[in-house]
VMD Tcl script that builds the backbone (N, CA, C; Angstrom):
set m [mol new atoms 204]
animate dup $m
set s [atomselect $m all]
$s set {name element resname resid chain x y z} {
  {N N MET 1 A 6.690 -10.891 9.201}
  {CA C MET 1 A 5.565 -11.498 8.267}
  {C C MET 1 A 4.258 -10.613 8.305}
  {N N VAL 2 A 4.194 -10.256 10.320}
  {CA C VAL 2 A 2.937 -8.677 10.422}
  {C C VAL 2 A 3.322 -7.438 9.384}
  {N N LEU 3 A 4.194 -7.896 8.971}
  {CA C LEU 3 A 4.304 -6.463 8.053}
  {C C LEU 3 A 3.837 -6.398 6.370}
  {N N CYS 4 A 4.624 -7.524 6.304}
  {CA C CYS 4 A 3.484 -8.240 4.839}
  {C C CYS 4 A 2.334 -8.111 4.131}
  {N N VAL 5 A 1.118 -8.318 5.931}
  {CA C VAL 5 A 0.150 -8.911 5.871}
  {C C VAL 5 A -0.456 -7.319 6.152}
  {N N TRP 6 A -0.202 -7.014 6.713}
  {CA C TRP 6 A -0.602 -5.468 5.947}
  {C C TRP 6 A -0.636 -4.677 5.185}
  {N N GLN 7 A 0.851 -4.590 4.127}
  {CA C GLN 7 A 1.109 -4.658 2.841}
  {C C GLN 7 A -0.244 -4.755 2.447}
  {N N LEU 8 A -0.522 -6.252 2.400}
  {CA C LEU 8 A -1.310 -6.823 1.369}
  {C C LEU 8 A -2.946 -6.599 1.679}
  {N N GLY 9 A -2.915 -6.604 3.446}
  {CA C GLY 9 A -4.325 -5.892 3.444}
  {C C GLY 9 A -5.036 -4.146 2.587}
  {N N ASN 10 A -3.569 -3.416 3.084}
  {CA C ASN 10 A -3.936 -1.879 2.238}
  {C C ASN 10 A -3.880 -2.199 0.760}
  {N N PHE 11 A -2.989 -3.016 0.313}
  {CA C PHE 11 A -3.311 -3.112 -1.185}
  {C C PHE 11 A -3.953 -3.415 -1.538}
  {N N ILE 12 A -5.026 -4.763 -0.940}
  {CA C ILE 12 A -6.286 -4.619 -1.341}
  {C C ILE 12 A -7.427 -4.255 -0.707}
  {N N HIS 13 A -7.103 -2.777 -0.514}
  {CA C HIS 13 A -7.856 -2.082 0.131}
  {C C HIS 13 A -8.111 -0.682 -0.854}
  {N N TYR 14 A -6.565 -0.603 -1.637}
  {CA C TYR 14 A -6.105 0.586 -2.467}
  {C C TYR 14 A -7.384 -0.076 -3.627}
  {N N MET 15 A -6.762 -1.149 -3.451}
  {CA C MET 15 A -7.178 -1.499 -5.521}
  {C C MET 15 A -8.540 -1.743 -5.648}
  {N N ALA 16 A -9.327 -2.084 -4.595}
  {CA C ALA 16 A -10.855 -2.175 -4.096}
  {C C ALA 16 A -11.517 -0.896 -4.262}
  {N N THR 17 A -11.206 -0.013 -3.247}
  {CA C THR 17 A -11.650 1.396 -3.816}
  {C C THR 17 A -11.284 2.261 -5.141}
  {N N PHE 18 A -10.099 1.878 -5.451}
  {CA C PHE 18 A -10.068 1.773 -7.143}
  {C C PHE 18 A -11.012 1.701 -8.118}
  {N N VAL 19 A -10.914 0.867 -8.375}
  {CA C VAL 19 A -12.080 0.338 -8.577}
  {C C VAL 19 A -13.053 0.126 -9.082}
  {N N SER 20 A -13.836 0.902 -7.426}
  {CA C SER 20 A -14.964 1.232 -7.667}
  {C C SER 20 A -15.434 2.475 -7.256}
  {N N GLY 21 A -14.229 3.078 -7.370}
  {CA C GLY 21 A -14.802 4.379 -8.043}
  {C C GLY 21 A -14.595 4.497 -9.673}
  {N N PHE 22 A -13.623 3.548 -10.355}
  {CA C PHE 22 A -13.894 3.314 -11.693}
  {C C PHE 22 A -15.666 2.984 -11.787}
  {N N VAL 23 A -15.996 2.262 -11.214}
  {CA C VAL 23 A -17.383 1.672 -11.459}
  {C C VAL 23 A -18.565 2.931 -11.778}
  {N N VAL 24 A -18.601 3.407 -10.195}
  {CA C VAL 24 A -19.371 4.209 -9.862}
  {C C VAL 24 A -19.050 5.467 -11.037}
  {N N GLY 25 A -18.199 5.850 -11.312}
  {CA C GLY 25 A -17.064 7.048 -12.274}
  {C C GLY 25 A -17.766 6.595 -13.357}
  {N N PHE 26 A -17.780 5.207 -14.642}
  {CA C PHE 26 A -18.101 5.488 -14.796}
  {C C PHE 26 A -19.573 5.231 -15.921}
  {N N THR 27 A -20.542 4.959 -14.082}
  {CA C THR 27 A -22.294 4.695 -14.210}
  {C C THR 27 A -22.400 6.519 -14.273}
  {N N ALA 28 A -21.500 6.741 -13.744}
  {CA C ALA 28 A -22.397 8.499 -13.737}
  {C C ALA 28 A -21.897 8.914 -15.000}
  {N N VAL 29 A -20.951 9.509 -14.702}
  {CA C VAL 29 A -20.803 10.491 -16.038}
  {C C VAL 29 A -19.378 9.517 -16.627}
  {N N TRP 30 A -19.215 8.883 -17.830}
  {CA C TRP 30 A -18.477 7.928 -18.440}
  {C C TRP 30 A -17.527 8.513 -19.153}
  {N N GLN 31 A -17.853 9.750 -19.904}
  {CA C GLN 31 A -16.531 10.919 -20.314}
  {C C GLN 31 A -15.792 11.493 -19.318}
  {N N LEU 32 A -15.986 11.524 -18.168}
  {CA C LEU 32 A -14.446 11.972 -17.360}
  {C C LEU 32 A -14.000 11.009 -17.351}
  {N N ALA 33 A -14.637 9.893 -16.356}
  {CA C ALA 33 A -13.922 8.491 -15.746}
  {C C ALA 33 A -13.281 8.291 -17.000}
  {N N LEU 34 A -12.799 7.892 -18.348}
  {CA C LEU 34 A -12.758 7.513 -19.134}
  {C C LEU 34 A -11.646 8.744 -19.436}
  {N N VAL 35 A -11.274 10.157 -19.523}
  {CA C VAL 35 A -10.337 10.844 -19.237}
  {C C VAL 35 A -9.075 10.664 -18.339}
  {N N THR 36 A -9.701 10.475 -16.962}
  {CA C THR 36 A -9.228 9.300 -15.670}
  {C C THR 36 A -8.383 8.861 -15.675}
  {N N LEU 37 A -8.884 7.430 -16.184}
  {CA C LEU 37 A -8.823 6.347 -16.762}
  {C C LEU 37 A -6.899 6.623 -18.036}
  {N N ALA 38 A -7.632 7.379 -18.515}
  {CA C ALA 38 A -6.339 7.880 -19.394}
  {C C ALA 38 A -5.076 8.843 -19.176}
  {N N VAL 39 A -5.104 8.717 -17.724}
  {CA C VAL 39 A -4.789 10.234 -16.981}
  {C C VAL 39 A -3.338 8.988 -15.781}
  {N N VAL 40 A -3.701 7.358 -15.619}
  {CA C VAL 40 A -3.747 7.197 -14.371}
  {C C VAL 40 A -2.453 6.005 -14.123}
  {N N PRO 41 A -2.088 5.594 -16.110}
  {CA C PRO 41 A -0.548 5.139 -16.443}
  {C C PRO 41 A 0.667 6.273 -16.000}
  {N N LEU 42 A 0.134 7.745 -16.587}
  {CA C LEU 42 A 1.422 8.260 -16.101}
  {C C LEU 42 A 1.813 9.242 -14.563}
  {N N ILE 43 A 0.390 8.764 -13.961}
  {CA C ILE 43 A 0.700 9.100 -12.037}
  {C C ILE 43 A 1.047 7.837 -11.957}
  {N N ALA 44 A 1.240 6.437 -12.422}
  {CA C ALA 44 A 1.616 5.397 -11.677}
  {C C ALA 44 A 2.997 5.527 -11.458}
  {N N VAL 45 A 3.854 5.419 -12.826}
  {CA C VAL 45 A 4.662 6.681 -13.645}
  {C C VAL 45 A 5.910 6.687 -12.860}
  {N N ILE 46 A 4.962 8.452 -12.480}
  {CA C ILE 46 A 5.512 8.860 -11.586}
  {C C ILE 46 A 5.590 8.573 -10.170}
  {N N GLY 47 A 4.811 8.453 -10.041}
  {CA C GLY 47 A 4.447 7.845 -8.364}
  {C C GLY 47 A 6.076 6.532 -7.932}
  {N N GLY 48 A 6.225 5.650 -9.029}
  {CA C GLY 48 A 6.921 4.653 -9.414}
  {C C GLY 48 A 8.659 5.851 -9.334}
  {N N ILE 49 A 8.842 6.847 -9.435}
  {CA C ILE 49 A 9.525 7.452 -9.957}
  {C C ILE 49 A 9.761 7.929 -8.938}
  {N N HIS 50 A 9.434 8.179 -7.929}
  {CA C HIS 50 A 9.471 8.488 -6.897}
  {C C HIS 50 A 9.425 8.172 -5.899}
  {N N THR 51 A 8.698 6.920 -5.263}
  {CA C THR 51 A 9.387 5.915 -5.062}
  {C C THR 51 A 11.198 5.760 -4.814}
  {N N ILE 52 A 11.215 5.351 -6.360}
  {CA C ILE 52 A 12.755 5.301 -5.652}
  {C C ILE 52 A 13.702 5.768 -5.553}
  {N N THR 53 A 13.992 7.157 -6.218}
  {CA C THR 53 A 14.239 8.312 -5.405}
  {C C THR 53 A 14.448 8.237 -4.039}
  {N N LEU 54 A 13.351 8.203 -3.151}
  {CA C LEU 54 A 13.043 8.476 -1.920}
  {C C LEU 54 A 13.986 7.203 -1.198}
  {N N ALA 55 A 13.863 5.913 -2.198}
  {CA C ALA 55 A 14.547 5.343 -1.385}
  {C C ALA 55 A 15.769 5.212 -1.988}
  {N N LYS 56 A 16.218 5.989 -2.626}
  {CA C LYS 56 A 18.138 5.746 -2.818}
  {C C LYS 56 A 18.003 7.377 -1.863}
  {N N LEU 57 A 17.076 7.875 -1.675}
  {CA C LEU 57 A 17.598 9.628 -0.589}
  {C C LEU 57 A 17.882 8.066 1.052}
  {N N SER 58 A 16.950 7.808 1.030}
  {CA C SER 58 A 16.627 7.090 2.145}
  {C C SER 58 A 17.820 6.335 2.965}
  {N N SER 59 A 18.609 5.365 1.722}
  {CA C SER 59 A 19.817 5.151 1.777}
  {C C SER 59 A 21.160 5.525 1.906}
  {N N LYS 60 A 21.237 6.896 1.257}
  {CA C LYS 60 A 21.840 7.677 1.518}
  {C C LYS 60 A 21.407 8.627 3.187}
  {N N SER 61 A 20.637 8.989 3.509}
  {CA C SER 61 A 20.644 9.688 4.427}
  {C C SER 61 A 21.418 8.265 5.850}
  {N N GLN 62 A 20.713 7.045 5.069}
  {CA C GLN 62 A 20.933 6.317 6.700}
  {C C GLN 62 A 22.630 5.675 6.526}
  {N N ASP 63 A 23.446 5.611 5.773}
  {CA C ASP 63 A 24.373 5.687 4.989}
  {C C ASP 63 A 24.965 7.058 5.892}
  {N N ALA 64 A 25.545 7.864 6.092}
  {CA C ALA 64 A 26.015 9.093 6.427}
  {C C ALA 64 A 25.404 9.473 7.948}
  {N N LEU 65 A 24.646 9.000 8.295}
  {CA C LEU 65 A 24.075 8.877 9.772}
  {C C LEU 65 A 24.726 7.371 10.683}
  {N N SER 66 A 25.270 5.873 9.483}
  {CA C SER 66 A 26.159 5.038 9.964}
  {C C SER 66 A 27.004 5.933 10.412}
  {N N GLN 67 A 27.627 6.741 9.159}
  {CA C GLN 67 A 29.272 7.293 9.635}
  {C C GLN 67 A 29.823 8.150 10.227}
  {N N ALA 68 A 28.241 9.140 11.175}
  {CA C ALA 68 A 28.402 9.738 11.900}
  {C C ALA 68 A 28.953 9.553 13.337}
}
mol reanalyze $m
mol bondsrecalc $m
mol representation Tube
mol addrep $m
């Protein structure tokens, strides 16, 4: 339960940072912020693939360690 609350707090913190960064970016240099916004989905997909790959490798590592 504590870990879940900690993760929720981090999620809210990172989302607030993300949104406020784009608000500042759009008010300062909107063209650059628009280009950055177009790249965000690509970064999210790559991050998701990376997370899935690391989870699989971690599982394999734990299985090998438990058999040793």
